[in-house]
Residue frames as a rotation matrix with the C-alpha (Angstrom) as fourth column:
MET 1
-0.426 0.904 0.041 -22.12
-0.875 -0.400 -0.273 -50.04
-0.230 -0.152 0.961 -1.02
PHE 2
0.554 0.657 -0.511 -22.80
-0.782 0.621 -0.050 -53.33
0.284 0.428 0.858 -2.78
GLU 3
-0.574 -0.819 -0.014 -20.31
-0.741 0.526 -0.417 -55.42
0.349 -0.230 -0.909 -0.84
GLY 4
-0.872 0.156 0.465 -21.52
-0.169 0.794 -0.583 -58.91
-0.460 -0.587 -0.666 -0.12
LEU 5
0.145 0.957 -0.251 -24.43
-0.666 -0.094 -0.740 -58.56
-0.732 0.274 0.624 -2.58
ASN 6
-0.657 -0.300 0.691 -24.77
0.186 0.825 0.534 -61.73
-0.730 0.480 -0.486 -4.59
MET 7
-0.638 0.392 -0.663 -26.14
-0.741 -0.547 0.389 -60.88
-0.210 0.740 0.639 -8.03
GLY 8
-0.781 0.368 -0.505 -27.63
0.051 0.843 0.536 -64.37
0.622 0.393 -0.677 -8.33
ASP 9
-0.599 0.566 -0.567 -29.62
0.761 0.181 -0.623 -63.79
-0.250 -0.804 -0.539 -5.16
LEU 10
-0.601 0.356 -0.716 -30.74
-0.244 -0.934 -0.260 -60.38
-0.761 0.018 0.649 -6.43
GLY 11
-0.759 0.301 -0.578 -31.94
-0.580 0.091 0.809 -61.93
0.296 0.949 0.105 -9.69
LYS 12
-0.695 0.506 -0.510 -33.84
0.531 0.840 0.109 -64.60
0.484 -0.196 -0.853 -7.80
MET 13
-0.596 0.460 -0.658 -35.40
0.497 -0.432 -0.753 -61.96
-0.631 -0.775 0.029 -5.54
LEU 14
-0.661 0.335 -0.672 -36.53
-0.602 -0.770 0.209 -59.94
-0.448 0.543 0.711 -8.58
GLU 15
-0.761 0.393 -0.516 -38.08
-0.176 0.640 0.747 -63.06
0.624 0.660 -0.418 -10.12
GLU 16
-0.638 0.522 -0.566 -39.98
0.769 0.465 -0.439 -63.68
0.034 -0.716 -0.698 -6.89
VAL 17
-0.588 0.401 -0.702 -41.26
0.019 -0.861 -0.508 -60.09
-0.809 -0.312 0.499 -6.87
GLN 18
-0.722 0.304 -0.621 -42.39
-0.690 -0.254 0.678 -60.38
0.049 0.918 0.393 -10.50
GLN 19
-0.731 0.451 -0.511 -44.17
0.275 0.881 0.384 -63.67
0.624 0.140 -0.769 -9.77
LYS 20
-0.588 0.502 -0.634 -45.88
0.710 -0.056 -0.702 -62.20
-0.388 -0.863 -0.323 -6.71
ALA 21
-0.649 0.329 -0.686 -46.99
-0.390 -0.918 -0.072 -59.13
-0.654 0.221 0.724 -8.71
LYS 22
-0.755 0.365 -0.545 -48.43
-0.452 0.312 0.836 -61.39
0.475 0.877 -0.070 -11.42
GLU 23
-0.658 0.511 -0.553 -50.32
0.664 0.740 -0.108 -63.42
0.354 -0.438 -0.826 -8.80
LEU 24
-0.594 0.427 -0.682 -51.73
0.358 -0.619 -0.699 -60.23
-0.720 -0.660 0.214 -7.25
GLU 25
-0.722 0.311 -0.618 -52.88
-0.647 -0.621 0.443 -58.98
-0.246 0.719 0.650 -10.66
GLU 26
-0.703 0.466 -0.538 -54.64
-0.038 0.730 0.682 -62.28
0.710 0.500 -0.495 -11.39
LYS 27
-0.612 0.457 -0.646 -56.22
0.791 0.335 -0.513 -62.27
-0.018 -0.824 -0.566 -7.95
SER 28
-0.788 0.272 -0.553 -57.44
-0.060 -0.927 -0.371 -58.69
-0.613 -0.259 0.746 -8.41
GLU 29
-0.785 0.525 -0.329 -59.69
-0.411 -0.045 0.910 -59.78
0.463 0.850 0.251 -11.28
SER 30
-0.369 0.655 -0.660 -61.73
0.526 0.732 0.433 -61.92
0.766 -0.188 -0.614 -8.88
ILE 31
-0.730 0.102 -0.676 -62.11
0.593 -0.397 -0.700 -59.20
-0.340 -0.912 0.229 -6.23
GLU 32
-0.117 0.755 0.646 -65.41
0.676 -0.416 0.609 -57.32
0.728 0.507 -0.461 -6.34
LEU 33
-0.831 -0.126 -0.542 -65.81
0.483 -0.647 -0.590 -53.91
-0.277 -0.752 0.598 -4.72
THR 34
-0.117 0.896 0.428 -69.22
0.842 -0.139 0.522 -52.24
0.527 0.421 -0.738 -4.48
ALA 35
-0.960 -0.083 -0.266 -70.17
0.209 -0.844 -0.494 -48.64
-0.184 -0.530 0.828 -3.72
ARG 36
-0.084 0.988 0.131 -73.69
0.985 0.063 0.158 -47.37
0.148 0.143 -0.979 -3.12
SER 37
-0.994 -0.112 0.008 -75.09
0.109 -0.979 -0.170 -43.85
0.026 -0.168 0.985 -3.32
GLY 38
-0.476 0.865 0.159 -78.46
-0.667 -0.472 0.576 -42.32
0.574 0.168 0.802 -2.62
GLY 39
-0.146 0.400 0.905 -79.16
-0.886 0.355 -0.300 -44.74
-0.441 -0.845 0.302 0.19
GLY 40
-0.522 -0.153 0.839 -78.64
0.035 0.979 0.200 -47.68
-0.852 0.134 -0.506 -2.15
LEU 41
0.579 0.778 -0.243 -80.60
-0.192 -0.159 -0.968 -46.32
-0.792 0.607 0.057 -5.11
VAL 42
0.727 -0.464 -0.507 -77.45
-0.553 0.042 -0.832 -46.63
0.407 0.885 -0.226 -7.24
LYS 43
0.611 -0.564 0.555 -74.95
-0.180 0.584 0.792 -49.44
-0.771 -0.584 0.255 -6.84
VAL 44
0.666 -0.503 -0.551 -71.70
-0.656 -0.045 -0.753 -49.71
0.354 0.863 -0.360 -8.84
THR 45
0.752 -0.433 0.497 -69.46
-0.015 0.743 0.669 -52.78
-0.659 -0.511 0.552 -8.70
ALA 46
0.546 -0.687 -0.479 -65.88
-0.775 -0.197 -0.601 -52.94
0.319 0.699 -0.640 -10.00
ASN 47
0.829 -0.403 -0.388 -63.26
0.453 0.891 0.042 -55.64
0.329 -0.211 0.920 -9.96
GLY 48
0.591 -0.650 -0.478 -59.86
0.464 -0.210 0.860 -55.16
-0.660 -0.730 0.177 -8.36
LYS 49
-0.378 -0.727 0.574 -58.40
0.898 -0.136 0.419 -54.02
-0.227 0.673 0.704 -11.69
GLY 50
-0.651 0.174 -0.739 -60.76
-0.011 -0.975 -0.221 -51.05
-0.759 -0.136 0.637 -11.75
GLU 51
-0.916 0.397 -0.063 -63.12
-0.041 0.063 0.997 -52.36
0.400 0.916 -0.041 -14.43
ILE 52
-0.423 0.860 0.285 -66.80
-0.831 -0.242 -0.501 -51.58
-0.362 -0.448 0.817 -13.83
ILE 53
-0.991 0.014 -0.131 -68.56
-0.038 0.922 0.384 -54.95
0.126 0.386 -0.914 -13.93
ASP 54
-0.303 0.946 -0.113 -72.09
0.895 0.323 0.307 -54.05
0.327 -0.008 -0.945 -12.79
ILE 55
-0.962 0.177 0.210 -74.36
-0.230 -0.937 -0.263 -51.05
0.150 -0.301 0.942 -12.29
ASP 56
-0.427 0.868 -0.255 -77.72
0.876 0.467 0.123 -51.33
0.225 -0.171 -0.959 -10.53
ILE 57
-0.951 0.177 0.254 -80.14
-0.186 -0.983 -0.012 -48.38
0.247 -0.058 0.967 -10.69
ASP 58
-0.604 0.794 -0.063 -83.41
0.431 0.259 -0.865 -48.22
-0.671 -0.549 -0.499 -8.77
ASP 59
-0.338 0.554 0.761 -86.38
0.919 0.019 0.394 -47.72
0.203 0.832 -0.515 -11.10
SER 60
0.563 0.618 -0.549 -87.48
0.748 -0.664 0.019 -44.63
-0.353 -0.422 -0.835 -9.15
LEU 61
-0.075 -0.694 -0.716 -84.48
0.128 -0.719 0.683 -42.73
-0.989 -0.040 0.142 -10.54
LEU 62
-0.501 -0.168 0.849 -85.33
0.800 0.285 0.528 -43.34
-0.330 0.944 -0.008 -14.18
GLU 63
0.491 0.749 0.445 -87.62
0.839 -0.544 -0.011 -40.29
0.234 0.379 -0.896 -14.20
ASP 64
0.948 -0.207 -0.241 -85.02
-0.068 -0.874 0.481 -37.94
-0.310 -0.440 -0.843 -12.62
LYS 65
0.723 -0.674 0.152 -82.04
0.443 0.283 -0.851 -37.74
0.530 0.682 0.503 -14.96
GLU 66
0.270 -0.650 0.710 -80.15
-0.478 -0.731 -0.487 -35.12
0.836 -0.208 -0.508 -12.92
ALA 67
0.490 -0.048 0.871 -80.40
-0.842 0.232 0.486 -37.08
-0.226 -0.971 0.074 -9.65
LEU 68
0.958 -0.128 0.258 -79.40
0.181 0.964 -0.193 -40.27
-0.224 0.232 0.947 -11.49
GLN 69
0.564 -0.787 0.251 -76.32
0.187 -0.174 -0.967 -38.59
0.804 0.592 0.049 -12.94
ILE 70
0.209 -0.466 0.860 -75.24
-0.818 -0.565 -0.107 -37.18
0.535 -0.681 -0.500 -9.57
LEU 71
0.607 0.093 0.789 -75.72
-0.649 0.630 0.425 -40.49
-0.458 -0.771 0.444 -7.75
LEU 72
0.951 -0.276 0.141 -74.01
0.307 0.771 -0.559 -42.45
0.046 0.574 0.817 -10.52
ILE 73
0.370 -0.849 0.378 -70.97
-0.170 -0.462 -0.870 -40.15
0.913 0.258 -0.315 -10.52
SER 74
0.257 -0.221 0.941 -70.78
-0.953 -0.220 0.209 -40.40
0.161 -0.950 -0.267 -6.74
ALA 75
0.815 0.109 0.570 -70.95
-0.284 0.932 0.227 -44.21
-0.506 -0.347 0.790 -6.73
ILE 76
0.829 -0.552 0.092 -68.36
0.354 0.390 -0.850 -44.51
0.433 0.737 0.519 -9.52
ASN 77
0.223 -0.770 0.598 -65.96
-0.517 -0.614 -0.597 -42.15
0.827 -0.176 -0.535 -7.74
ASP 78
0.399 -0.009 0.917 -66.40
-0.896 0.210 0.392 -44.09
-0.196 -0.978 0.076 -4.50
VAL 79
0.928 -0.035 0.372 -65.80
0.062 0.996 -0.061 -47.50
-0.368 0.079 0.926 -6.10
MET 80
0.648 -0.746 0.151 -62.72
0.183 -0.040 -0.982 -46.21
0.739 0.664 0.111 -7.95
LYS 81
0.146 -0.573 0.807 -61.29
-0.864 -0.471 -0.179 -44.96
0.483 -0.671 -0.563 -4.64
MET 82
0.655 0.151 0.740 -61.97
-0.571 0.740 0.355 -48.40
-0.494 -0.655 0.571 -3.16
VAL 83
0.936 -0.342 0.087 -60.10
0.306 0.665 -0.681 -50.00
0.175 0.664 0.727 -6.09
GLU 84
0.337 -0.848 0.409 -57.13
-0.256 -0.500 -0.827 -47.67
0.906 0.174 -0.386 -5.56
ASP 85
0.225 -0.203 0.953 -57.08
-0.974 -0.086 0.211 -48.35
0.040 -0.975 -0.217 -1.80
ASN 86
0.888 0.145 0.437 -57.23
-0.188 0.980 0.057 -52.09
-0.420 -0.133 0.897 -2.51
LYS 87
0.751 -0.659 0.043 -54.26
0.254 0.228 -0.940 -51.84
0.609 0.717 0.338 -4.90
LYS 88
0.121 -0.715 0.689 -52.22
-0.664 -0.574 -0.479 -49.90
0.737 -0.400 -0.545 -2.33
SER 89
0.463 0.130 0.877 -53.08
-0.831 0.407 0.378 -52.41
-0.308 -0.904 0.296 0.37
ALA 90
0.981 -0.096 0.169 -52.06
0.149 0.931 -0.333 -55.32
-0.125 0.351 0.928 -1.87
ALA 91
0.485 -0.851 0.201 -48.77
0.033 -0.211 -0.977 -53.61
0.874 0.480 -0.074 -2.74
MET 92
0.104 -0.428 0.898 -48.02
-0.912 -0.401 -0.086 -52.89
0.397 -0.810 -0.432 0.91
SER 93
0.709 0.179 0.682 -48.74
-0.517 0.790 0.330 -56.48
-0.479 -0.587 0.653 1.89
MET 94
0.897 -0.443 0.001 -46.45
0.296 0.598 -0.745 -57.69
0.329 0.668 0.667 -0.89
LEU 95
0.164 -0.874 0.457 -43.64
-0.266 -0.485 -0.833 -55.42
0.950 0.015 -0.312 0.27
GLY 96
0.140 -0.042 0.989 -44.30
-0.984 -0.119 0.135 -56.22
0.112 -0.992 -0.058 3.91
GLY 97
0.924 0.303 0.234 -44.23
-0.325 0.944 0.061 -59.92
-0.202 -0.132 0.970 3.09
GLY 98
0.343 -0.885 0.316 -40.47
0.102 0.369 0.924 -59.97
-0.934 -0.284 0.216 2.69
PHE 99
0.466 -0.133 0.875 -40.24
0.871 0.242 -0.428 -58.93
-0.155 0.961 0.229 -0.94
ASN 100
0.959 -0.169 0.229 -38.70
-0.111 -0.963 -0.246 -55.51
0.262 0.211 -0.942 -0.32
PRO 101
0.414 -0.871 -0.265 -34.91
0.781 0.489 -0.389 -55.92
0.468 -0.046 0.882 -0.56
PHE 102
-0.345 -0.568 0.747 -34.40
0.174 -0.821 -0.544 -52.39
0.922 -0.057 0.382 0.77
ALA 103
0.481 0.598 0.641 -36.51
-0.559 -0.354 0.750 -52.68
0.675 -0.719 0.164 3.92
GLY 104
-0.689 -0.724 0.035 -34.99
-0.438 0.378 -0.816 -53.71
0.577 -0.578 -0.577 7.17
GLY 105
-0.851 0.405 -0.335 -37.71
0.521 0.728 -0.445 -56.12
0.064 -0.553 -0.831 8.32
GLY 106
-0.794 0.568 0.216 -40.72
-0.481 -0.805 0.347 -54.06
0.371 0.172 0.913 7.26
SER 107
-0.748 0.622 0.230 -44.17
0.135 0.482 -0.866 -54.61
-0.650 -0.617 -0.444 8.63
SER 108
-0.703 0.582 0.409 -47.43
0.605 0.187 0.774 -55.23
0.374 0.791 -0.484 6.81
GLN 109
-0.821 0.540 -0.185 -50.20
-0.336 -0.719 -0.608 -52.64
-0.462 -0.437 0.772 6.88
SER 110
-0.788 0.608 0.094 -53.64
0.501 0.545 0.672 -54.11
0.357 0.577 -0.734 6.34
């Protein structure tokens, strides 16, 4: 099963994967993803790591707590889904970029 597998090459491949993962994590901090709800009355921005970095609320919502809560929850859920999709896309591009030792010439999905 492991005939012809050079352990030195495997170690080097794992180092490359770790380095690429570290680069992706660093890059994800600079990515900004924004979701809007209520026709733009609420805007939530997160970085690629999933940290909320900004929330913008239209003044008209400050008198309607229930509507504000609903729109805020919706925008947060949307931006968190965007973060998750971004992470999956980055992982697929890393694996599709020749870093998957188990794939037989995989392709990138973007």
